[in-house]
C-alpha positions in Angstrom: -5.4 63.8 -12.8 -3.6 66.2 -10.9 -2.1 69.0 -13.4 0.8 68.1 -15.1 3.8 69.5 -17.0 4.4 69.0 -21.1 7.2 67.5 -21.4 7.1 65.9 -25.0 8.7 69.7 -26.4 5.4 71.0 -28.3 7.6 74.3 -30.1 9.5 77.5 -29.8 8.6 80.8 -29.2 5.4 82.3 -27.7 1.8 82.2 -29.7 -0.8 84.4 -29.7 -4.6 84.1 -30.2 -6.2 86.9 -31.4 -3.3 89.3 -30.5 -3.0 87.7 -27.5 -0.6 85.8 -25.7 -0.6 82.3 -24.4 1.5 80.4 -22.8 2.8 77.8 -24.2 3.6 75.6 -21.6 0.8 75.5 -18.1 -1.0 73.7 -16.3 -3.8 71.5 -18.0 -6.3 73.7 -19.1 -9.4 70.9 -19.3 -11.5 70.6 -15.8 -11.2 66.9 -13.8 -14.7 64.6 -15.6 -16.5 63.8 -12.4 -20.6 63.6 -12.2 -20.9 67.6 -12.0 -18.4 67.8 -15.2 -21.1 66.0 -17.4 -24.3 67.4 -15.7 -22.7 71.4 -16.1 -21.6 70.2 -19.9 -25.2 68.6 -20.5 -26.9 72.0 -19.2 -25.0 74.0 -21.5 -25.8 72.1 -24.7 -28.6 72.2 -23.8 -28.8 76.3 -22.7 -27.2 76.8 -26.2 -29.7 75.1 -28.2 -32.4 77.5 -26.4 -31.1 80.6 -26.5 -29.9 80.0 -30.8 -33.3 79.5 -31.1 -34.3 82.2 -29.4 -31.8 84.9 -30.3 -32.0 83.8 -34.2 -36.1 84.6 -33.9 -35.5 87.7 -31.9 -32.9 89.5 -34.4 -31.6 88.8 -37.7 -30.1 85.4 -37.9 -27.2 86.3 -39.5 -25.8 89.1 -37.3 -27.1 87.1 -33.8 -24.1 84.4 -35.6 -21.7 87.6 -36.3 -22.2 88.9 -33.0 -21.8 85.6 -30.7 -18.7 85.0 -33.1 -17.8 88.2 -31.2 -18.6 87.8 -28.0 -16.7 84.2 -28.4 -13.8 85.6 -29.7 -13.5 87.6 -26.6 -14.1 84.6 -24.5 -11.5 82.5 -25.6 -8.9 84.8 -25.4 -9.6 84.9 -21.6 -9.4 81.2 -21.9 -6.3 81.3 -23.4 -4.6 83.8 -21.7 -4.9 82.0 -18.2 -2.2 79.4 -17.6 -4.3 77.0 -15.3 -8.3 75.9 -15.3 -10.3 78.4 -14.2 -14.1 77.4 -13.9 -16.0 80.3 -14.9 -13.7 81.2 -17.8 -13.5 77.2 -18.9 -17.7 77.2 -18.8 -18.0 80.4 -20.4 -16.3 80.1 -23.5 -18.1 75.9 -23.5 -21.3 78.1 -23.6 -20.6 80.5 -26.1 -19.3 77.8 -28.2 -22.4 76.0 -27.3 -24.5 78.8 -28.4 -22.7 80.1 -31.9 -22.2 77.0 -32.6 -26.2 76.0 -32.5 -26.8 79.8 -34.5 -23.9 78.5 -37.2 -24.9 75.1 -37.7 -29.0 76.5 -37.7 -28.0 79.7 -39.9 -26.6 76.5 -42.4 -29.9 75.2 -43.0 -32.5 78.1 -42.4 -30.4 80.4 -44.1 -28.7 77.9 -47.0 -31.3 75.7 -47.3 -28.9 73.3 -46.5 -30.3 69.5 -45.6 -29.7 68.7 -41.9 -27.9 65.4 -44.1 -25.4 67.5 -45.4 -24.2 69.4 -42.4 -24.1 66.1 -40.1 -22.1 64.6 -43.0 -20.5 67.9 -42.9 -19.6 68.6 -39.1 -18.8 65.1 -38.9 -16.0 64.8 -41.2 -14.6 68.0 -39.3 -14.6 66.9 -36.8 -12.3 63.3 -37.8 -9.7 65.6 -39.7 -9.3 67.7 -36.0 -8.8 64.6 -34.3 -6.7 63.3 -37.0 -4.4 66.5 -37.4 -4.5 66.9 -33.3 -3.6 62.8 -33.0 -0.6 63.5 -35.7 0.6 66.8 -34.1 0.5 65.7 -30.2 0.3 61.6 -30.1 -3.2 62.0 -28.2 -6.6 62.7 -27.6 -6.0 63.5 -24.1 -8.1 66.0 -22.5 -5.4 65.0 -19.4 -2.3 67.0 -21.1 -4.2 70.2 -22.4 -0.9 71.9 -21.6 0.5 73.9 -24.1 -1.3 76.3 -27.1 -1.2 74.2 -29.5 -3.0 71.5 -27.6 -5.2 73.5 -26.5 -6.1 75.0 -29.6 -7.4 71.0 -31.4 -8.7 70.7 -27.7 -11.0 74.5 -28.6 -11.8 73.3 -32.1 -12.9 69.7 -31.7 -15.4 71.1 -29.2 -17.0 73.5 -31.0 -17.5 70.6 -33.8 -18.9 68.7 -31.4 -20.9 70.9 -30.8 -22.3 72.2 -34.8 -22.5 68.4 -35.6 -24.8 67.1 -32.7 -26.8 70.3 -33.3 -26.9 68.8 -36.8 -27.4 66.0 -35.7 -30.4 66.6 -33.2 -32.1 68.1 -35.4 -31.6 65.3 -38.2 -33.6 62.8 -35.8 -36.6 65.0 -34.4 -37.2 67.4 -38.1 -36.2 65.1 -41.3 -36.9 61.7 -39.5 -40.2 63.1 -37.7 -39.0 61.5 -34.4 -39.6 64.2 -32.5 -37.7 66.1 -29.9 -38.9 63.9 -27.3 -38.0 60.1 -28.8 -35.3 62.2 -30.2 -33.9 62.9 -26.5 -34.4 59.3 -25.5 -32.0 57.2 -28.0 -29.2 59.7 -27.5 -30.0 59.5 -23.4 -29.9 55.9 -24.8 -27.2 55.9 -27.1 -24.6 58.2 -24.3 -24.9 54.9 -22.2 -22.5 52.7 -24.3 -19.4 55.1 -23.2 -20.1 54.6 -19.6 -20.4 50.0 -20.1 -18.0 50.1 -23.0 -15.2 52.4 -20.7 -17.0 51.0 -17.3 -17.7 47.3 -18.5 -15.4 46.5 -21.2 -12.5 48.6 -20.8 -11.9 50.7 -24.0 -10.2 53.3 -24.5 -10.7 56.2 -22.4 -10.1 58.4 -25.0 -12.6 57.4 -27.6 -15.4 56.6 -24.6 -14.7 60.5 -23.7 -14.9 61.5 -26.8 -17.9 59.4 -28.0 -20.0 60.6 -24.7 -18.5 64.7 -25.8 -20.4 64.0 -28.5 -23.8 62.7 -28.0 -23.7 65.2 -24.9 -24.8 67.7 -27.6 -28.3 65.7 -29.5 -29.0 65.3 -25.9 -29.3 68.0 -24.2 -30.5 70.0 -27.9 -33.8 67.9 -27.6 -34.6 68.3 -24.0 -34.2 72.2 -24.6 -36.3 72.0 -27.9 -39.0 69.1 -25.9 -39.5 71.8 -22.9 -38.6 74.8 -24.9 -41.1 74.2 -28.3 -44.6 74.8 -28.5 -47.0 71.6 -28.0 -47.7 71.9 -32.1 -44.5 70.4 -32.6 -44.1 68.2 -30.1 -43.1 70.5 -26.9 -43.8 71.5 -23.3 -44.3 75.3 -24.7 -42.4 76.6 -22.0 -40.6 78.6 -24.6 -36.9 79.2 -25.5 -36.5 82.3 -23.5 -37.6 80.8 -20.1 -35.8 77.7 -20.6 -32.7 79.5 -22.1 -32.3 81.8 -18.8 -33.7 78.8 -16.5 -30.6 76.7 -18.0 -28.4 80.1 -16.9 -29.0 80.1 -13.6 -28.7 76.1 -13.1 -24.6 76.8 -15.1 -24.4 79.4 -12.5 -24.6 77.2 -10.0 -22.7 74.4 -10.9 -19.6 77.0 -11.9 -19.9 78.3 -8.4 -20.1 74.5 -7.1 -17.0 73.5 -9.3 -14.9 77.3 -8.1 -15.6 76.3 -4.3 -15.0 72.6 -4.6 -11.4 73.7 -6.7 -10.6 76.2 -3.8 -10.9 73.7 -1.1 -8.2 71.4 -3.3 -5.6 74.1 -3.3 -6.0 74.7 0.1 -6.1 71.1 1.4 -2.8 70.9 -1.6 -0.7 74.1 0.2 -1.6 72.8 3.8 1.9 71.0 5.3 1.3 67.1 6.0 
């Protein structure tokens, strides 16, 4: 769907995020949902898992979360300041949400001994509350009209909640339920086909199927990253969290470059007469 303008009247006055002014009306701030979108999203979830696991071992976990939070705020400020979707700004924010959200969920378990069952339920409740608040405020959960700051705030709150819940859910199946990383990945790979069948085969709500698939990419990516990086003694391939994180980062950069080039071609074609 091409970028649209919001005509619903979402409030007056100029809002700020972390002191950074952002336009209250803008072009759509979210990329089109394509195969490359889903590939990049899956890579970002896996990269967030492996990077988080590497950082919380390399430095103090609480310090890692705080540093990640500071960098994330900066990336979100850059994203909010833009008046349209710009691939590198958007995906930088997604990647940092993946890393920081994963670390936050892991620290709850490791430092504060919160069971994965409890954290999964907690983050699921948070996600539902965000969805309810978003729908009551905007009467829609569509990603095709993220054209106001308020909607963008709801969007990123949803993204952060999905990453945190997905992290806890993936760890719940792999460790608490003793399925292991590979089996968990297979389970979530099977589950993620259901939204596609629901949308393309049964004609179910595009919005509901999108967000269902979006949530499921998190535990799927995390399970795959853990399977690749963790030692063979705990069911992994033993490649190491650091090397896996670097490899995934390179792949994500390649995807973002591809999306940037496609975005420029689209803009050039739209500016060409006839």
